[in-house]
C-alpha positions as semicolon CSV with decimal commas, in nm:
position;residue;x (nm);y (nm);z (nm)
1;M;-1,295;0,886;0,775
2;T;-1,504;0,652;1,065
3;K;-1,435;0,322;1,104
4;T;-1,833;0,245;0,989
5;K;-1,725;0,440;0,655
6;L;-1,395;0,292;0,612
7;T;-1,559;-0,071;0,658
8;A;-1,831;0,000;0,463
9;A;-1,602;0,170;0,177
10;F;-1,370;-0,165;0,183
11;L;-1,687;-0,400;0,196
12;A;-1,837;-0,138;-0,168
13;G;-1,496;-0,211;-0,285
14;V;-1,522;-0,566;-0,258
15;M;-1,845;-0,629;-0,389
16;L;-1,828;-0,383;-0,675
17;A;-1,516;-0,489;-0,874
18;L;-1,304;-0,811;-0,750
19;N;-1,081;-0,703;-1,013
20;G;-0,726;-0,585;-1,089
21;G;-0,586;-0,317;-1,210
22;G;-0,635;-0,207;-1,564
23;A;-0,406;0,117;-1,691
24;A;-0,296;0,064;-1,386
25;L;-0,177;-0,268;-1,353
26;A;0,205;-0,252;-1,390
27;H;0,204;0,098;-1,212
28;Q;0,231;0,099;-0,797
29;P;0,040;0,315;-0,624
30;Y;0,211;0,473;-0,306
31;L;0,186;0,802;-0,086
32;R;0,525;1,038;-0,038
33;P;0,474;1,287;0,245
34;N;0,731;1,622;0,211
35;V;0,793;1,519;0,533
36;F;0,864;1,253;0,805
37;D;0,904;1,396;1,104
38;A;0,683;1,682;1,119
39;T;0,726;1,794;1,476
40;G;0,709;2,160;1,475
41;R;0,433;2,148;1,237
42;D;0,048;2,183;1,204
43;H;0,023;1,961;0,893
44;V;0,204;1,821;0,633
45;T;0,182;1,834;0,226
46;V;0,108;1,449;0,103
47;E;0,169;1,329;-0,299
48;A;-0,039;1,034;-0,403
49;S;-0,025;0,870;-0,775
50;F;0,065;0,561;-0,961
51;T;0,411;0,460;-1,092
52;E;0,687;0,235;-1,244
53;E;0,977;0,463;-1,121
54;V;0,947;0,437;-0,732
55;F;0,813;0,827;-0,610
56;A;0,803;0,913;-0,956
57;S;0,443;1,052;-1,032
58;E;0,277;0,894;-1,367
59;V;-0,081;0,853;-1,314
60;V;-0,273;1,054;-1,058
61;M;-0,441;0,818;-0,783
62;R;-0,791;0,927;-0,735
63;S;-0,968;0,796;-0,385
64;D;-1,316;0,887;-0,255
65;F;-1,132;0,737;0,101
66;F;-0,827;0,944;0,173
67;H;-0,789;0,979;0,579
68;V;-0,560;1,036;0,826
69;V;-0,523;0,818;1,160
70;G;-0,368;0,960;1,429
71;P;-0,402;1,039;1,816
72;N;-0,706;1,258;1,744
73;G;-0,900;0,983;1,573
74;D;-0,959;0,896;1,210
75;T;-1,039;1,211;1,024
76;P;-1,132;1,235;0,628
77;I;-0,936;1,428;0,355
78;T;-1,167;1,563;0,127
79;A;-1,001;1,894;0,006
80;V;-0,787;1,699;-0,309
81;T;-0,637;1,863;-0,570
82;Y;-0,633;1,666;-0,899
83;L;-0,344;1,672;-1,149
84;R;-0,287;1,478;-1,469
85;D;-0,003;1,310;-1,289
86;I;-0,071;1,297;-0,904
87;A;-0,305;1,436;-0,646
88;V;-0,193;1,618;-0,356
89;F;-0,324;1,716;-0,022
90;E;-0,272;1,838;0,323
91;A;-0,305;1,611;0,630
92;A;-0,384;1,836;0,971
93;V;-0,133;1,658;1,260
94;P;-0,269;1,878;1,532
95;Q;-0,097;1,742;1,838
96;D;0,206;1,499;1,897
97;G;0,190;1,131;1,843
98;T;0,230;0,931;1,507
99;Y;-0,052;0,944;1,186
100;R;-0,125;0,714;0,914
101;L;-0,194;0,862;0,604
102;S;-0,401;0,679;0,392
103;S;-0,571;0,607;0,030
104;G;-0,832;0,373;0,197
105;P;-0,917;0,053;-0,033
106;R;-0,975;0,198;-0,370
107;Q;-1,098;-0,027;-0,656
108;G;-0,907;-0,094;-0,995
109;R;-1,118;-0,111;-1,321
110;T;-1,217;-0,512;-1,401
111;A;-0,918;-0,687;-1,566
112;K;-0,806;-1,071;-1,662
113;M;-0,610;-1,327;-1,501
114;Y;-0,502;-1,638;-1,572
115;Q;-0,313;-1,915;-1,356
116;S;0,022;-1,972;-1,479
117;A;0,230;-2,311;-1,471
118;D;0,404;-2,228;-1,165
119;G;0,048;-2,203;-0,991
120;V;0,097;-1,801;-0,955
121;W;-0,210;-1,608;-1,060
122;R;-0,102;-1,338;-1,314
123;M;-0,278;-1,020;-1,478
124;V;-0,324;-1,001;-1,813
125;G;-0,069;-0,767;-1,995
126;E;0,164;-0,885;-1,663
127;E;0,417;-1,061;-1,878
128;D;0,551;-0,959;-2,151
129;G;0,435;-1,183;-2,369
130;P;0,046;-1,317;-2,387
131;P;-0,086;-1,559;-2,190
132;P;-0,016;-1,906;-2,302
133;P;-0,254;-2,112;-2,535
134;G;-0,507;-2,263;-2,349
135;A;-0,459;-2,043;-2,066
136;E;-0,816;-2,004;-1,842
137;L;-0,885;-1,626;-1,855
138;V;-1,121;-1,490;-1,514
139;D;-1,262;-1,212;-1,418
140;V;-1,049;-1,008;-1,131
141;Q;-1,081;-0,694;-0,980
142;S;-0,812;-0,510;-0,757
143;I;-0,816;-0,300;-0,463
144;T;-0,510;-0,111;-0,343
145;V;-0,430;0,092;-0,045
146;A;-0,163;0,297;-0,020
147;D;-0,018;0,428;0,356
148;V;0,264;0,616;0,492
149;Y;0,365;0,668;0,844
150;V;0,478;1,060;0,996
151;T;0,507;1,145;1,363
152;R;0,498;1,482;1,546
153;G;0,718;1,535;1,806
154;A;0,671;1,163;2,055
155;P;0,553;0,891;1,862
156;S;0,249;0,680;1,957
157;T;0,107;0,379;1,859
158;E;-0,284;0,474;1,802
159;A;-0,203;0,477;1,363
160;L;-0,055;0,168;1,407
161;Q;-0,350;-0,011;1,471
162;T;-0,499;-0,235;1,213
163;T;-0,916;-0,299;1,098
164;G;-0,947;-0,658;1,049
165;Q;-1,055;-0,590;0,699
166;G;-0,830;-0,665;0,386
167;L;-0,464;-0,654;0,316
168;E;-0,293;-0,458;0,609
169;L;0,040;-0,424;0,668
170;K;0,107;-0,369;1,034
171;P;0,452;-0,224;1,137
172;V;0,602;-0,400;1,441
173;T;0,881;-0,210;1,431
174;H;0,798;0,137;1,499
175;P;0,814;0,375;1,180
176;N;1,022;0,644;1,363
177;D;1,284;0,321;1,482
178;I;1,331;0,200;1,139
179;I;1,729;0,260;1,103
180;A;2,000;0,188;0,821
181;G;2,136;-0,215;0,901
182;E;1,882;-0,248;1,169
183;D;1,657;-0,534;1,186
184;A;1,292;-0,344;1,138
185;V;0,943;-0,613;1,147
186;F;0,612;-0,555;1,006
187;E;0,361;-0,829;1,021
188;L;0,073;-0,932;0,702
189;L;-0,297;-0,962;0,799
190;L;-0,536;-1,045;0,549
191;N;-0,913;-0,976;0,690
192;G;-0,784;-0,977;1,047
193;R;-0,504;-1,289;1,033
194;P;-0,128;-1,326;0,968
195;L;-0,113;-1,402;0,585
196;A;0,162;-1,671;0,526
197;N;0,383;-1,769;0,217
198;A;0,348;-1,416;0,080
199;P;0,576;-1,207;-0,169
200;V;0,697;-0,884;-0,036
201;T;0,956;-0,675;-0,242
202;V;1,050;-0,341;-0,098
203;F;1,204;-0,126;-0,364
204;R;1,447;0,203;-0,263
205;E;1,458;0,604;-0,364
206;A;1,832;0,554;-0,484
207;G;1,746;0,314;-0,741
208;R;1,642;0,590;-0,936
209;W;2,008;0,693;-0,984
210;D;2,243;0,418;-0,873
211;G;1,991;0,112;-1,070
212;R;1,967;-0,097;-0,777
213;K;1,616;-0,045;-0,781
214;V;1,500;-0,314;-0,580
215;E;1,626;-0,347;-0,176
216;A;1,477;-0,671;-0,111
217;D;1,206;-0,975;-0,248
218;L;1,108;-1,191;0,018
219;Y;0,880;-1,363;0,133
220;T;0,659;-1,360;0,496
221;G;0,678;-1,655;0,782
222;P;0,418;-1,877;0,902
223;D;0,319;-1,600;1,139
224;G;0,305;-1,353;0,860
225;R;0,588;-1,128;1,001
226;F;0,894;-1,032;0,775
227;T;1,226;-0,827;0,828
228;L;1,400;-0,613;0,653
229;K;1,759;-0,465;0,706
230;M;1,797;-0,156;0,510
231;S;2,130;-0,132;0,332
232;G;2,128;0,227;0,384
233;P;1,920;0,557;0,491
234;G;1,665;0,707;0,240
235;A;1,324;0,652;0,149
236;Y;1,200;0,288;0,080
237;M;0,849;0,105;-0,032
238;T;0,690;-0,200;0,046
239;L;0,461;-0,378;-0,253
240;I;0,237;-0,661;-0,166
241;R;0,012;-0,870;-0,370
242;H;-0,266;-1,127;-0,306
243;R;-0,470;-1,260;-0,545
244;M;-0,795;-1,465;-0,420
245;A;-1,097;-1,607;-0,477
246;A;-1,338;-1,334;-0,397
247;P;-1,636;-1,367;-0,136
248;A;-1,941;-1,571;-0,187
249;G;-2,205;-1,330;-0,421
250;S;-1,932;-1,090;-0,518
251;P;-1,999;-1,034;-0,888
252;V;-1,695;-1,133;-1,008
253;P;-1,482;-1,472;-0,920
254;Y;-1,125;-1,307;-0,790
255;V;-0,995;-1,014;-0,662
256;S;-0,647;-0,902;-0,608
257;Y;-0,529;-0,708;-0,331
258;S;-0,222;-0,454;-0,356
259;H;-0,040;-0,276;-0,027
260;T;0,222;-0,039;-0,036
261;L;0,397;0,116;0,256
262;T;0,644;0,419;0,223
263;F;0,879;0,440;0,480
264;V;1,226;0,598;0,549
265;A;1,567;0,457;0,682
266;E;1,691;0,682;0,925
267;A;2,159;0,702;0,941
268;G;2,213;0,461;1,243
């Protein structure tokens, strides 16, 4: 996907749907490649889905904006197989370097949101019970993005660059250099600017078997950065949600951004 098309896609997402989540409200989007180290390969195969159990596909992810960014540029993914629970596609990795595979900004259904007593915006249906009596319900639409990085041969940095649009998570520590027990730094950006005090949840794949599903709950610092130290090797996923007023002239008053990043921590 070209940068121009991605920009148009994002703006269309904002203008058409500043509302969050519908049936996938409690689900988390994710991309998961068959390999993270693509050395010696010319492609990777990627699954895309929504889930309440990290990396256990439940609801198929559909997107017109699947694409891969790498040392060879920004390429749309157009050949996608959609099943009931999962989407599958191949992404070419034609030369050495690091590639970002992405769903692109995709719109969720229009939903309702309310502000709880603690000042946090919550989607209707997100909590165990109904909204509190007297809560003012407002229209909101979700825009979700799921990313993952793979590297063939020597790593590169082109895929780590951000667009300045929407909610983006930039690895400061290269995805190839995330080691269990060592600091890994990330920077959260909203429309190109650091987003401070944003909640970040990190899920661990191993939690599906040992019951400890959440690796960390934390907040970004004043510079939009946060540091993770994975407790062990394996696959992880960050989940970040940010709810805010929509741009002037939008058809609904609020937007809910969701972003996930799948990554692996290698053994030290």
